[in-house]
N, C-alpha and C positions, 0 to 999 in steps of 0.2 A: 225848424220842423221836426217831428218825431215820428216814430214808428208806433202805430197802434193797432190793436184787434178791433174790429167795430161790429156789432150787431146792428143790422139795417132792417130787419123783419122777425116777426114771430115766423118760425118754422118747424117742422118736426124732424127730430134726428134720424128716424128710420127713413125719411125721405131726402134729406139733404145732410150730408156727412161734413160738410163744411159750412156751417152756418155763420161763421166770423170771418169777415174779410180782412186783410191786411192793408192799411191805409197809410200814408204820409200827412199828418193833419199839424196844425200850428200848436206849439208848445202853450198851455195856458197861463194866464197872469194872474196872481193871487190878489184877490180884493182886501179889504180892510179885515183883519183878524184872520187871514187865511195863510197857509203856507204852500210854496211850491216844493215837491218832493220828486228827485229822480230816484226811481224804483231800482231797488236791488232785487226784488223778488216780489211775486204775488202769487198766493195761494190760488188753487183752481177748487171750486166746491160745487156740489150737485145743484146748489141753488141757483148757479148761472144755467144749468138745464132747464130748470124752471122758469127762468127769464126767456131762454130762446124759444120754448114751447108755450110760452104766455100763460102758464099757472101763477106766476107773480110777474105782472107785467111792467115792462119799464115805462118810465113816466115820458120818455120821448125817444124818437130814433133819428139819426143812429146815435147809438150809446156805446160808450166803452165799458164793458163788465169789469167785475173784479174787485173784491171786498177784503181782501186779506194781504195788505201792502206794507212792504218793509223798504224804507227807502232813506236818502238822505236830504236835509233840507237845502235846497237851491237858495231860496231867499224867502223873505217874509213880508206880508202886506203890512200896510199901517197899523198900528195898534198893538202888534204881537210882542208880548214880553215874556222874557225868562226862556226862550226857546233860540239857539245859537244857530247860525248858518254852518252847515256841516255836520250838525249832529244827527243822529240816528232816530227815526220816530216810525210808529206802526200806525196804521189805519185799519179799522175794523168795520164790520157792518153798518153800525149806527155812524152815519155821516153827520146828523145834527138832529136835534130837537128844540123845542120851543124854549124850554127853560123856566117857564113861570106858570104852567098849567098845574092843576092840582097832582096830575100823575109825576110832573116833573120834580115838582116840590117834596112830593112823598117818596122819591127814589126810584120811581117806576118809569122812567123817561122812556123805555122799550115800548109802553102803552100810548105813548104821546099822540095826539092826533096829527101833529106836525112832524112825525118822526120822517126822517130822510135816510135812505139806505145806499151805502156806496155802491157804485156799479149798477143801480136801479133806477134812483132818483136823482142822482148825479154821475157823472163820468168817473170810472174807478181806475184800477190798477192794472189792465191789460195794455199797457203802453209803457213808454219809457219815462214819462212824467205825469204828475196829477196835481190838482188843487184841492186842499182839503181846510175845513176850519180847523185852527190851530188847537183849539180848546177840545177837539175831537181826534186828538193824536197821543201816543202814549210813548214813553220811553222803554227801549227795548233793552233787556240784559245782556251785557257783554258775552255771557256764556254761549248766546246762540249764535249761529252764521244767520243771514238774511234768509237763506231757505228754510233753516229750522224754525225762524221766528215766525214766518208767513201763517204756517197752519195754527199756530198757537191764538191768533187773533180772531178765527172765526170756530173752526172745528173744536179747538181746546176751550175758548172762552164759553161758547154755548154749551160745551159739554160740562164745564163747570157750573155754568147755571142749571143745567140739568140735573146735576149730581147734588145741588143744594136743594132743589124742589123735590127730589125724591126723598128726603127726610130720613136717609139712612143712619141706623145706628152701629157701631161696630160691632162686628159679628154677625149683623143681618145679611143676608144672601142677597146679591145684587146681579141682576139679569142685564144684558146688553143685546139688545135686537139690531142686528147689522153691525158691522166691524169694520168701518173705513176711517176717514180722517177724524172723526170725532170719537168714535167708539174706542179706538187704540189708547186714544190720549186719555179718556175716561178711565179706563182699566189702570194705566198707570198712575193716575191722580188717587183713585180708590184705593191701591195699594199703599199708598204713603196715608191718606186720612183714615182709613178703616182698614188696618192691618190684620184684622181677624175675620173679615167679610170674605166667604167665598165668591167668586165672580164666575158666572155663566155665560157663554156667549152663544146665541142663536143666529146662525148664518146660512143662507141658501146655499153658498159656494163652498166646496170643500176646500179651496185655496184660502178663502177667508178664514174658516175653521182652522185650518192647520198654521195660518199665521197667529191666530190667537193663541194656539198651543205653544209656539215659539216663546210667545210673551209671557206664559206663565199662568193662563187660566186654569180655573180648576175643573172646568167641564164646557165641551163645545159640541153642538149638536146642530139639525138642521132646524128652519123655525118652526117646522110641525112637530119636532121630537119632544118627548117628554124629559124634562131636566131630572137629576137625581132627588132634588126636593123642590119645594115651592119657594118663591122668590119674595122677599118683602118689597122689593122694588124692581122695577124693570124700565130701562130706558130705551125708546124705540128712535132709531135713525133710520129708518129705511122710508123709501120714497111711496109705498104702497099699503094696502090695508090688510092683506092677508095676514102678516106678521103681528099685526096690531091685535086680531081676534085671536091668534093663537096664544099671545102674551098674556092676554087676559085670563085664558086657562091655566096659566103657570103661574099666578099670584096667589099667594097665602091669603086667608082671610084679613080684611083690613089693609091688604097691600095696595100700593100706587103704582100705576103706570104713567109714565112721562114721556110724552110724544115731542120729539125734537124735529120738527119739520116745519116748514112754512105752509106748504102744500102737499096734497096727496094726489099721486096720477089716479085718473079714472079707469085704469085697467081692470081693477077688479073690484070696484065700488059695489057691484051689485051683491058681493058678499055680507055687506052691511044689513041687507035685507033679512037675513038668516041668522042675524045675532042672537043669541041664548041668554035670556036674563038670568037664568039658573046657573049655567055653566061659567058664563063670563062676566056678570056683573054682581050678583048677589053676593052677601057676606060682606058689605061695606068697603068692597072695592072702590077705588078712586081712578079717574083719568085726569091727568093735568098736561095742559099744552104748553109749550116753551113758544112766547112771542119774543122774537129778537134778543137782544142783550143790551145791558147798559155799560156805561162807562166805568162803573163799579166793578162790574163782572170782568172786564177786560183787564182792569189794572190789578185786581185781586188775583187773576189767574196768572198774570205775567210774573206776579212778585213770587208766587208759589212756585211755579215751573222754574224760575231762574233760582230760586234757594234749593230745590231738590235736583237741579238739573234734568228736568223731564224733558227729554228731546223726542219729538214726534219721528216716525219713520217718514223720510220724504223720497219721492220720486220727481227729478228735475226734468224741465222740458225747455228748450227754447221757447221765447215769446212767439215765434211764426208757427210753432206747433200747438197753439191753444186748442184746435180742433182735434187734433191727435189726443191731448190730455183729456178733453171732454168726452170724447167716445171711449178711452180706455175706463174712464170713471162709470160711463152709461153701461157698459158691455162687462163690467165687473172685473177687468184686467188690471186695475190699479190697486195696489196694496199699501196700505197707509194712507199719507196724505200726497198732494201733488202740488208743484210750484212752477210757475213761471220765471225764467231768467231773461229780462230784457237784454 
């Protein structure tokens, strides 16, 4: 048996501050092509809040959330080759894809109709152990501890994909709307890939803005503030719409807004009815969404992060404190990334 934090039903965090329950459950057994991992750390993500509140609905209940997992291989199912018991592997949001549809064959497995997400469509890493297809795990560079590596697998990897979709050139100004687990890794990555590019941060929290300043951002302001100059690209990682509309007004002509979110909360969706074509969309501005990640994204980011020693800022919690970690993220008390330690 093992300890796990389970989501048993959809709830609202403002009505139930302990949506996950601690249970003793059976340790799963790996099937053909699968690994059993003993988790060393599991990142905590806003996407778990989307699952809890039903914006991205789990496939079944009860379910074990968590999709940024670093652990050691306990045992391998039949047919697994090239992965040794005791080796360290990472698990990301992409739990599996079909591998043979046109999207998968063209390198867009993130768009596969049979895409399955870790911790939403299959049990994830808010537990002491988990089972995962071996082909969807990753070698983790030795320079990272388990807790440092866990946020690389989602906030970092999807931040990497967002930055690639931003089509930035060195010297172009990059904007980051929201500055949490993903945003602060994008800043560090952009400093390496585009050393001449100014980076501006838009965040509603003064604590987040100060955090950005400590990491060397060129300017930090509220989501409604006007930056020193228009941005060539802006990456939005917020859960709501207001910063999106504000970001569109801060793009230069021909600029691109990349929205890194699975769902947006409905709290301010009425704002969309007041969108101005002239102020926010005209002059060939673009809006690009990010849908999931591919294995290539995860592998590429882990490689870059390992080579440049890009370590995220991480706050650690015991597994049993998963509810507190989620509330800290929801209420803006979390700085950088968060990870659970079983």
